N, C-alpha and C positions, 0 to 999 in steps of 0.2 A: 503493500500500498504506500502510496505516496503522504509524505509529512508535509503538516500543517503547523499554522502558530495561530490561535485563535484571539482576536482584539477584542473587547468586551466595553467601550467607552459609554457614558451617560449620554445622556440626549443633546444637551445643551451643543450649541454650533461648535465655541472654543474648544470643548474637549473632543467631541469628533474631528476635528481641521488637527487636532498632533494629534490624535491618533492613527487617522488615515497617515498624515505624513511617517509616521514610525513606520506602520507597515511598509509604504512605498520604499525607505531605508534598506528596512529588512528586505525586499526584495530585490534592490538595485545592489546588494552585495551578496547574497544566494539566494540567487533564482528558483534553485531546486525548490523551495520552502512552496505552499500551498498559505495565500494569509486570505483568512476567512475572519469576517467584521460582524458581529451582529447587534443589529439595530432595533432599540426599542421605540416604542409608539408615544409618545410622551402625549396626556391630555393638557398639556400648561407650551405655551410661546418657547421656542428651542432657538431660534433664530431660522434664516434660509438655510435647513437642512438641505430638501428634499434637490433643490438645481446643482448644487454641491455634488449629494450624491450621486446624481445623473450626469456628471461631467466627469467625475473619477472613474463611476465605471465606465463610460465611453473610452478614456483614456488609461488604465491601467487595468492588468489582469488579477486588481482584488471580488474578489466575492463577497457581496455582504447578503444579510440572509436577515428579513425583516420580522422580528417578533410579534405576535398577535397584538393587538390589543389588550391594556387591562386598563378595568375601568376603579376609580378612587373610591375607598366608601367616604360619605358623605362628612363622617365626622375630623375627616384632609382638610382643614381650614386653621392650618398656619401660619401669620403671618409672614413665614419665612419660606423662599424660594427651598433651601436647602432640607427642608424637614417633608416639604410635597417630593421633593428627588429621590430623597431614602425610604419612602413610604412604596411608591412606584417602586424602585427598584427592586426594594423587594416583595412585591407580589408577582415581579418575572421571573422569578428564581424558579417555577416549572414553566415556564416556556424556554428559560436558558437549558435547563436539566434537558428539554427535548431536543434543544437546536445543539447539542454537543454530544448526546447521542447519536444524532443520524450523522454531524458533519464524520462521525467516527467508524461509522459503517464506509464511510469512501477513503480517512486518512486519518493515519498515526497522528494525534494529539500532542504536540511534545510541551505546550504551553497555553496557558489560558492568562490574557493579560487585563488586567483593568485595573480603574480608576480608583480613587475613595471613595466615589460614592454610590459604585458597584460590589463594596464589601461582601454583603448578604451573598452574591456569586461563589462564595471561598467553599463554601459549607456542597456546592452543588461539584463546585472541584476534588474536593476534597472527598466525595463519595464516589467518584469516577476516577480517583487516583490520577489529575490531570494537577500537575505541579501552578503554582500562582505565580504572576509576578504582579506587580501594582507599577503602574507607569502615573508618574510623578509629573502632572501636567503645567502645573508652575514648578519655579524655581526649588535649587537646594538650600536656600535661604527659608522656606517656607517648606520644606521638609524637615528641617531642624523643628521646625516649630513644633509642626502638630504630632511629631513621635516623643518629643518634648513634652506633651501633655499632661499623659498617666501623671507624670512626677512634678507638675504644676497642682495637676487632681488633688493628688494626695497631701501636698506640702500647706493646703490653705481650704479653707472651709467653705471661704468667698464668691462670691462672682466678679468676672470682671468688671462689670459693670458699677461693681462697687469699691473698688481699688481704685482709687481717684489718684492721680500722681502720682501712682507706683510704677517702675519700670520692674519688667520682667527680666529674669540675670537668663537666659537662655544660652549652651555652650555655642560658640561659635558664631555667635551675631551681635552685634549693637543688642543695647540695652533697646528692649520695645517697652513702649507704655502699653498696661493693661488693660487702657478702652480701645487703643489702635488692636485691639483682635480684632477676628473677622465676627461682624453683628449676631450673625445665629449662637456664638458659644461667650456670648456676651452673660446671660443670663443662665448659670448650669444647672436653674431647674427646668429651664426647656427642654424640647422634646429635641431638638437639633443640636444642644450642646452633646445629649446621651446619644444620638448618632454620629456625630464627631470622633468623639472620646473614644467611641467603641471601632471605627477605623484606624484610630492612632495606637489605640492596642492591637490589632490584628497586621497593619503592614511591616512588624520586626517579625512577624511570622509566617511571611512569604519565606519565594524562592530565594527572592530579589527583587532590587525598586529599582526601576528607572527611570534617568529623572531627564526633564527637557533641560537641559545647560550643559555649560561647557565647564572644562576644568577652571580656566585662567580666571575665567566670568565672577567666578565662585570659590576660590580654592581654598579659604580658611575654613569657610564652613563645611566643605567636601572633605576637606581633612580630617575635621572635628567628627566629622558624624561617621566616618569611616573607620576612626580609630574606638566608634564607641560608646563615645561620651553622653550622647545624647539620647538611646535607651539604656535605662539604669536597670531594668529588672530582668534583662534576659541577653542573649549575644545581636548583633546588629545583622540582617544582610547584606551583601553585596550589593555597589551602590552602582551603579551603569551612566554617567553620566552621558548620552551621547547627541544633543544637540547643536546645534540650535536650528530646532524643526521652524520649519515657517512654511504657510503654504506657497504658494507658486503660483499666483494669477495673472494671466496676461494681459490684463488690460480691457479687457473686454466688458460691456455692461451699455452700452449705449444703446438709446434705441433701435437702429437698427444691425445691429449683433457687432459694430466697428468698437472704433475705441470710444470709452465712456467721457463725455461732455468737459469730465473734471482736467480729465490729462490734457485735453484741447485748451481750456482754460491756462493750465500749468505750462505750455509749450511758450504763449505768449508771454508769461511772467518773465522777468530777470532773475539770473542764477543765486541761488540760496536767499530767495527775498521773501519767500511766502511759510507764512506760519498757520501748519494745520491743526484741526482740533476735531477729535473725535475719540467717544467715550464707550466704544463697542458693542453691542447687539445688543444687551439689558441694558446700558447705560441713558438710562431718561433725566429729566432734568425739571422742576417748576416751570411754569409760564413766569413767574416772577424773577428764576434764574436766569430763566433763557435771558431775558430782555438785560439783567444784569451782563452778561456775556455778552452780549452785541455792542453796550453803551462801552465797554473797559473795551474792544475791538477798536470800534470806532474813532473812538479819544487814542488809542495808542499809534495812530498814523501809520501801520503796519502793514503790508499786504496778507492774506487771511485766507486758508479755506477752512470752511466750520461745517462737520454733518450733523446738521438737526431734525431730530424725534420727538414724538407730540409726546408733550407730558405723559406722564402714570395716569391711566381713569382712577377715577375717584369712586366708581363703580368697583366693588369687592368681588362680584363674581366675574368681571374681565380683567382683574388685576395680571395674572401670571399668560392675559393673552396677548397679542403684537397687538403694537399699537398700531393706531390709522394713520396713513400719511401725512404728515405738518401742513397744516396753513400756514404759511409763513407770513403770511401779511395780518393775521391777528394775532399771533406769536411773537413780534421780532416790534421795537419801536417803530410807530410812526416814521416815514421817511427814509431810515436805516439802510435797505435794500436800495435806494434811489444816491443814499448819499456816502453810500460805499461802492457804488458800481464801479468797476474798472478793476478796484484796488482787492475788492473781497468777494471771492463766492460762496454762498450757503447752498449745501447739493440738499437735498433730501433726502433722511432716511437711510442711506447707503453711499458708499464710496470705495474703491476698488484701493483698502488700504498698503498692501505690501509695492504697489504700482506708484502710487502717491511717495510714501515714503521715501522711495528711490529715486523720484526724479529730480531731476537740477535744480528746478526752482526753489522745492522745500529747504528751509534750513533751519525747522524747529519744529517738536511734536507737543502740544498738550494733550496730555494724555491723562484714562483712567488709571493704567497701571495694571492692566490683565497681562497676564505672564507673555501671552503671544503678542498683542502689543508690542511689550516692552523688546521681546525678543527680535520683532520685525526691525523694531527703531535701531536695536543693536547692528543687527544687520546692514542698515544701509547709513549705520553713521550719523545720525539724529540723536541734537543733544534734547532733552525732554523738559516740561514744566509736571510735576506729578500733583494729579486730582484723582484720588483714587473715591470711589466712590460702593463696591459692596466687596464680598468676597473676603478675600487675602491683602486685599488692593494696597490697604492701610501697611502690611507688612512689605510689601513691595515699595512703598515711600521710601521708609525707615534707608534697606539697600539701598535705593537709585540713588536716594540724595546723599547716607550721611556716610555707605559704605564704599560706592562705584563713585562717585560723583559724576551720575549721569544727568544730573536732574535739578531744576530751584525746588522748593514745593511751592505748593498753592496754601495761601493760609485762609482758613476758613475761620467761622462765627464760631460760639459755641454750639451752634446749631445746628452747623452745618452748611451753613451760606457762604457763597463767594461773592464779595461785593467789585462793582464794577472800576473802581479804582484799586484793588487787589490783581485784577485781568491786569486792567491797564499797564499796571506795575510789572508783572510779573513776565507780559510780554514782550515786553522793553529792554527788562534784564537778560533775556534769554538771546534777544536778537543784538543789543546795543553793546552790556555793559564786560566790562573784564571778565568778571565769575560768567559770564554766557559763553567768553569765551575761550576759557579755561574748560569748561563741559565742551565745548565744542568738541576740543584736540582731543579728551579723553575719551569721547564717542568715537569720534576717527581711529583711536585705538583700539579699541575694543573692536572695530569692524574688522578690524585684522586680525586681531588675536580670534573673532568667531568664525571667521573662512579658513585661517590656520588649521583651524579642531576638526573643520571638516571635512580637509585635504587628507589626500594620502599619505599615509605616515601622523596625523594627526591626533590629539588625546581622543575625539568623539569617534574615530573610527575605530581607534584599539580599542576602548570600551566597550562598540559592538562586534566584534570581533571573538572575543572573550566569551559575551553573551550566547554567540551563536556558536560560540565549542561548545558551551556547557549543552546547549539543546541538542548537539550531533553527538556531545559523549553518553545523551541518553537515548540514543537512537541507537547503539553496540548493544 
């Protein structure tokens, strides 16, 4: 029988893209493997996954297995998207079991690779005697924080939200403000906290942890994890840093299937003159916040491209559904679009981010600090302004601002609101100041290191080769 590796991502587009890129990477180095990806059909907004899957299916020999739809019980009313995802993926276990059995009829499955949300599938793989590997879709910095969580949990009875002005001392990383931990785990009485803690306990029990990063980007924390300092109650599995894995878009997406209109607009702008603002597939702002961003951009005097999405729905029954296309005239200040015409472009809902970041006209990136976006910026050599919104993004901000010196921080009020003056200030600093220049130089250095890591003989290639040797060892 042929040999297969099965990948099982949680359904959000960011997780799916990372997992598909991992599958492509494995195939590029080891075309004898068959890559099988399980797709769970989520009852909530996961981003534009269908067009992406269709594109991948048409261009790569990766097999997608769409699992049957699962209905969530009515009591799944948590305010946290993450709780919904955990509940949904737990209910998917019978379908995962059936899919693995089906694949095993034609292939010898040497590994099941899951992300953190798919932890419930570990028991399924154990029943079928399939080794489980975790794929950490965020970086090693975040991995250290999560696998150290059980130790923090044992050492305090307080929730992170109640540890005001307390810094967490986590091996290998700068101190993190307790209230900067991801929102779903700020309250230890919440179901989301219980789910994440459970994942943190299970990750070190896997056959290995694959991380979407590269050694020279996070060398200190990778060394700390590998020395076993983050898991205090048992051995640490081997860590495989095989990144940066980023999606490679061709820049298509225009109405006629050609080049996206925003790329054509960038073609007409001076080199390194445009600030790009984009906040991920789930990053939404209130109408008030959108207006502050607009005023700040206008006052900055700089050229900009800004991807705008509709504010989150106030209708609780629609809070996890995709927002409608934004009505720019009602969301932005009167006269803004006309007043910034020529030097600014507002793009509705989506832009081909990889192509934009690598465009010669773009000279800076205001980002929500999602790890895919961070790696895309690193690979393009773009300096950043860090404006985290959800998930582990506040942890990523600490890494980018304090450790790597790749970003300036966007300063928020106590309520998470950012003023127009702050937007104006950070855009000017990024594009004009000496500090912005230092960050730009550091970004260019990391771009070269990222390329070296993925080249023949690079650290990420070596880690992948070691991982494959382990799988091939299990074949003999």
